[in-house]
C-alpha atoms as a printed R data frame, in Angstrom:
   type eleno elety resid chain resno       x       y       z
1  ATOM     1    CA   MET     A     1 -17.404 -28.316 -17.186
2  ATOM     2    CA   ALA     A     2 -14.239 -26.812 -18.679
3  ATOM     3    CA   LEU     A     3 -11.310 -28.977 -19.699
4  ATOM     4    CA   ARG     A     4  -8.116 -28.653 -17.720
5  ATOM     5    CA   ASP     A     5  -5.125 -26.967 -19.350
6  ATOM     6    CA   ASP     A     6  -2.808 -29.716 -18.098
7  ATOM     7    CA   ARG     A     7  -5.144 -32.594 -19.013
8  ATOM     8    CA   ASP     A     8  -2.685 -34.327 -21.379
9  ATOM     9    CA   ASP     A     9   0.189 -34.090 -18.899
10 ATOM    10    CA   LEU     A    10  -2.030 -35.468 -16.141
11 ATOM    11    CA   ILE     A    11  -3.202 -38.424 -18.251
12 ATOM    12    CA   THR     A    12   0.375 -39.183 -19.278
13 ATOM    13    CA   GLY     A    13   1.469 -39.026 -15.632
14 ATOM    14    CA   VAL     A    14  -1.293 -41.412 -14.559
15 ATOM    15    CA   GLU     A    15  -0.503 -43.847 -17.368
16 ATOM    16    CA   LYS     A    16   3.211 -43.831 -16.504
17 ATOM    17    CA   GLY     A    17   2.500 -44.115 -12.798
18 ATOM    18    CA   ASP     A    18   4.223 -40.767 -12.108
19 ATOM    19    CA   VAL     A    19   2.807 -39.906  -8.691
20 ATOM    20    CA   ASP     A    20   4.571 -36.516  -8.517
21 ATOM    21    CA   VAL     A    21   2.791 -35.188 -11.623
22 ATOM    22    CA   VAL     A    22  -0.583 -36.318 -10.300
23 ATOM    23    CA   MET     A    23   0.008 -34.970  -6.782
24 ATOM    24    CA   VAL     A    24   1.177 -31.551  -8.041
25 ATOM    25    CA   SER     A    25  -1.878 -31.313 -10.243
26 ATOM    26    CA   LEU     A    26  -4.224 -32.303  -7.418
27 ATOM    27    CA   ARG     A    27  -2.634 -29.800  -5.014
28 ATOM    28    CA   GLU     A    28  -3.014 -27.009  -7.554
29 ATOM    29    CA   SER     A    29  -6.659 -27.879  -8.185
30 ATOM    30    CA   VAL     A    30  -7.632 -27.814  -4.482
31 ATOM    31    CA   LYS     A    31  -5.466 -24.860  -3.423
32 ATOM    32    CA   GLN     A    32  -7.561 -21.877  -2.406
33 ATOM    33    CA   PRO     A    33  -6.611 -18.516  -3.879
34 ATOM    34    CA   LYS     A    34  -5.025 -16.194  -1.343
35 ATOM    35    CA   THR     A    35  -7.062 -13.210  -0.363
36 ATOM    36    CA   LYS     A    36  -5.281  -9.899  -0.377
37 ATOM    37    CA   ALA     A    37  -4.707  -8.443   3.066
38 ATOM    38    CA   PRO     A    38  -6.163  -4.991   3.517
39 ATOM    39    CA   ARG     A    39  -3.628  -2.257   2.969
40 ATOM    40    CA   THR     A    40  -2.517  -0.474   6.129
41 ATOM    41    CA   GLU     A    41  -2.847   3.296   6.085
42 ATOM    42    CA   VAL     A    42  -0.839   5.339   8.594
43 ATOM    43    CA   ILE     A    43  -1.763   8.947   9.313
44 ATOM    44    CA   GLN     A    44   0.567  11.190  11.274
45 ATOM    45    CA   LEU     A    45  -1.517  13.086  13.861
46 ATOM    46    CA   VAL     A    46   1.172  15.441  15.169
47 ATOM    47    CA   LYS     A    47   4.581  16.420  13.814
48 ATOM    48    CA   PHE     A    48   7.196  16.520  16.581
49 ATOM    49    CA   ASP     A    49  10.698  18.002  16.471
50 ATOM    50    CA   ASP     A    50  12.007  14.822  18.104
51 ATOM    51    CA   LYS     A    51  12.305  12.067  15.449
52 ATOM    52    CA   ILE     A    52  11.535   9.191  17.847
53 ATOM    53    CA   LYS     A    53   8.388  10.807  19.239
54 ATOM    54    CA   HIS     A    54   5.192  10.134  17.306
55 ATOM    55    CA   ALA     A    55   1.411  10.217  17.407
56 ATOM    56    CA   ARG     A    56  -0.277   8.372  14.571
57 ATOM    57    CA   LYS     A    57  -3.438   6.632  13.524
58 ATOM    58    CA   ARG     A    58  -3.192   3.237  11.820
59 ATOM    59    CA   ILE     A    59  -6.105   1.948   9.704
60 ATOM    60    CA   LYS     A    60  -6.193  -1.613   8.368
61 ATOM    61    CA   GLY     A    61  -9.548  -2.576   6.916
62 ATOM    62    CA   ARG     A    62 -12.091  -1.995   9.673
63 ATOM    63    CA   ASP     A    63  -9.469  -2.000  12.445
64 ATOM    64    CA   VAL     A    64  -8.306   1.368  13.753
65 ATOM    65    CA   SER     A    65  -5.533   1.921  16.266
66 ATOM    66    CA   TYR     A    66  -3.769   4.944  17.677
67 ATOM    67    CA   GLU     A    67  -0.056   4.859  18.492
68 ATOM    68    CA   PHE     A    68   1.830   7.225  20.741
69 ATOM    69    CA   SER     A    69   5.499   7.173  21.601
70 ATOM    70    CA   ARG     A    70   7.527   8.980  24.257
71 ATOM    71    CA   LEU     A    71   4.607  10.563  26.134
72 ATOM    72    CA   THR     A    72   4.881  11.865  29.656
73 ATOM    73    CA   ALA     A    73   2.767  10.317  32.402
74 ATOM    74    CA   ASP     A    74   0.503  13.383  32.460
75 ATOM    75    CA   GLN     A    75  -0.040  13.184  28.699
76 ATOM    76    CA   GLN     A    76  -0.916   9.500  29.009
77 ATOM    77    CA   LYS     A    77  -3.417  10.190  31.791
78 ATOM    78    CA   HIS     A    78  -5.023  12.962  29.759
79 ATOM    79    CA   LEU     A    79  -5.356  10.724  26.685
80 ATOM    80    CA   ASP     A    80  -6.773   7.903  28.833
81 ATOM    81    CA   SER     A    81  -9.447  10.170  30.297
82 ATOM    82    CA   VAL     A    82 -10.396  11.620  26.892
83 ATOM    83    CA   ILE     A    83 -10.627   8.141  25.338
84 ATOM    84    CA   GLU     A    84 -12.676   6.843  28.277
85 ATOM    85    CA   GLN     A    85 -15.060   9.794  27.987
86 ATOM    86    CA   ALA     A    86 -15.439   9.359  24.217
87 ATOM    87    CA   MET     A    87 -16.084   5.618  24.587
88 ATOM    88    CA   SER     A    88 -18.758   6.166  27.220
89 ATOM    89    CA   GLU     A    89 -20.462   8.801  25.021
90 ATOM    90    CA   LEU     A    90 -20.391   6.566  21.950
91 ATOM    91    CA   PHE     A    91 -21.235   3.184  23.451
92 ATOM    92    CA   SER     A    92 -23.269   3.782  26.589
């Protein structure tokens, strides 16, 4: 078992009755390291002349999403039918 880097400070804090030193040390020893969130990758699918219109694919780890902005109702229906067809081919 390795010795703690702050061992002397901790012993001094315990001997003096300094609760703050002991509590900080205990919190640090039980704190779990943060895991890095997967980096989000955004791929532009189509380049539009209109700046506020977009079609892009967003990948974050194993999650994939597609984003569309400013589509007409007909375009939405067409995308819905293509996605439904692809899902039934892949997962049925």
